[in-house]
C-alpha positions in Angstrom: 191.3 2.8 171.8 188.7 0.5 170.2 188.9 2.4 166.9 192.6 1.8 166.8 192.2 -1.9 167.4 189.3 -2.4 165.0 191.4 -3.5 162.0 193.5 -5.9 164.3 190.3 -7.4 165.7 188.9 -8.0 162.2 192.1 -9.9 161.3 192.3 -11.9 164.5 188.6 -12.8 165.1 187.6 -13.5 161.5 186.2 -17.0 162.1 184.5 -16.4 165.4 181.1 -15.6 163.8 181.0 -19.0 162.0 182.0 -20.8 165.2 179.1 -19.2 167.0 176.7 -20.2 164.2 178.0 -23.7 164.3 177.6 -23.9 168.0 174.0 -22.7 167.9 173.2 -25.0 165.0 174.6 -28.0 167.0 172.5 -27.0 170.0 169.4 -26.8 167.9 170.2 -30.2 166.3 170.5 -31.8 169.8 167.1 -30.3 170.8 165.5 -31.7 167.6 166.9 -35.1 168.3 165.8 -35.0 171.9 162.2 -34.1 171.1 162.1 -36.1 167.8 162.7 -39.4 169.6 159.9 -38.9 172.0 
C-alpha cells in the first residue's frame, strides 16, 4: 500500500521537511539565547 501512496505523499507532504528544520533551528536559537544571557 505504501508504494502506491508514495507519489501522493511526495505531493502532499512536500514542505514538512523544511518545517521540521525550522522548528529545530528555532529550538536551538532559544537554547543559545538562554545560555548566552547567563
